[in-house]
Structure formats: C-alpha cells, structure tokens
C-alpha positions in Angstrom: 27.8 -26.5 -16.4 24.6 -24.5 -15.3 25.9 -21.8 -11.8 24.6 -22.9 -8.7 24.8 -19.2 -7.9 20.8 -17.9 -7.2 19.3 -15.1 -9.6 20.2 -11.7 -8.3 16.7 -9.9 -8.6 16.6 -6.6 -11.4 14.9 -3.8 -12.1 12.2 -5.0 -14.7 9.9 -1.8 -15.5 9.6 -2.2 -19.6 7.3 -5.1 -18.9 4.5 -2.6 -16.3 1.8 -1.1 -18.2 -0.3 2.5 -17.1 -2.3 0.4 -15.1 0.4 -1.1 -12.5 1.5 2.8 -12.8 -1.6 4.1 -11.6 -1.7 1.3 -8.7 2.6 2.5 -7.9 1.8 6.1 -7.7 -1.7 5.5 -5.7 0.4 2.8 -3.0 3.1 5.5 -2.8 0.6 8.6 -1.6 -0.4 5.4 1.1 2.7 4.7 2.0 4.3 9.2 2.3 1.5 9.4 4.4 1.6 6.9 6.8 5.5 7.3 6.8 4.4 11.7 7.7 1.4 10.2 10.0 4.2 7.8 11.4 6.9 9.6 12.1 4.9 12.0 13.8 3.8 9.1 16.5 7.2 7.9 16.5 7.6 5.8 19.0 4.6 5.6 20.6 2.4 2.5 19.0 0.7 3.7 16.7 3.7 4.7 15.1 5.4 2.0 14.6 2.9 0.6 13.0 2.2 3.5 10.4 5.9 3.4 9.8 5.6 -0.8 9.3 2.4 0.4 6.8 4.1 2.8 5.3 6.9 0.2 4.6 5.0 -2.2 3.1 3.3 -0.6 0.5 7.1 0.7 -0.6 7.9 -3.4 -0.5 4.8 -4.2 -2.6 6.3 -1.6 -5.3 9.8 -3.4 -4.9 8.5 -6.6 -5.3 6.6 -5.5 -8.3 9.7 -3.6 -9.2 11.1 -6.6 -9.3 8.7 -9.0 -11.0 8.5 -10.5 -8.0 5.4 -13.2 -7.9 3.1 -10.2 -8.9 0.0 -12.5 -9.3 0.6 -13.3 -5.8 1.9 -9.7 -4.6 -1.6 -8.5 -6.1 -3.5 -10.7 -3.8 -1.6 -9.9 -0.8 -1.4 -6.1 -1.9 -5.8 -6.6 -1.7 -6.2 -7.7 1.2 -3.5 -5.4 2.9 -5.2 -2.8 2.1 -8.7 -3.4 2.8 -7.3 -4.2 5.7 -5.9 -0.9 6.5 -9.1 0.8 5.3 -11.0 -1.2 8.0 -8.9 -0.6 10.7 -8.3 3.5 9.9 -12.4 3.5 9.4 -12.6 1.4 13.4 -10.3 3.2 14.7 -11.1 6.6 14.3 -15.3 6.2 13.7 -16.4 3.2 14.8 -18.4 3.8 18.3 -16.0 7.1 18.6 -16.9 10.6 19.0 -15.5 11.2 14.9 -18.1 11.0 12.7 -17.4 10.3 8.8 -17.7 11.9 6.6 -16.6 15.2 8.9 -14.0 14.4 10.2 -12.1 13.1 7.9 -9.3 14.9 7.0 -7.0 16.0 3.9 -4.6 13.0 4.6 -7.5 10.4 5.8 -9.3 12.0 2.5 -5.3 11.4 0.1 -5.1 8.3 2.1 -8.2 6.5 1.3 -9.0 7.7 -2.0 -5.1 6.7 -3.1 -5.9 2.5 -1.0 -8.9 2.6 -2.9 -7.7 3.3 -6.8 -4.3 1.1 -5.5 -7.7 -1.9 -4.4 -9.6 -1.5 -7.9 -6.1 -1.7 -10.2 -4.7 -4.9 -8.3 -8.1 -6.2 -8.6 -8.2 -5.3 -13.1 -4.6 -6.3 -12.2 -5.1 -9.8 -9.7 -8.1 -11.1 -13.2 -6.5 -10.1 -16.1 
C-alpha cells in the first residue's frame, strides 16, 4: 500500500554542478546587498521592497537546493533578476540627477555584476 503522506523536501546538492554553484554565489551576493540596504532603509516602502527582493533570491536558492522544478526556477529567476536590474536603473538614473556609470557606487556595482552573472548562468542552465 502506498503512503498518502506528501513527500518532504530534502536538500539535493549532489545534483548541482559548478555552474549551479556560481549562480548560487551570485544570488547570495545579491541577496546580501538587498538585505543590507533594506535593513538600513526599513521600515520605508523602499526598505521593505529591498528585504523582500533579498528574500526572493534566498528563496530561489532554497528551491534549487531541494530540486524543486528547476527549469521553472531558472525561468522565474531570469525574469526576477532582469526586473531588478531595470528597476535599479530607472530608480537611480532615468531622469534623475545621478549619472551612469559615475554614480553607481560600490554596493550597486557588486550587486549588478552579481545579477548579470546570475542571469547568464540561469540562461545557460535553462538552455541545457
């Protein structure tokens, strides 16, 4: 007789390759930047949005680690991260007083490099 209990998610890092780990590091770097900035701005709406974005990156890593619908996670991760990049540019540079790239800042640069790496990794993983 088959059990009717739901299968408990288990961590499956054995199925992760080097490319996955590059993506995980990139996602965690972006998560750390967002959480740091979010905590600094909390409880403003912008602070809350940064904390939620940071948790989104961590959630994606968690879903990857438990091998939950990885192709869907890659696709959502690409869109989520691209939206982050576009929003960052619009909020900081489009029609504002800041100039790109002179006013990017260290955290902004670290975050955007991590996000571009993450998008590239996710595209490669999705195409495999």
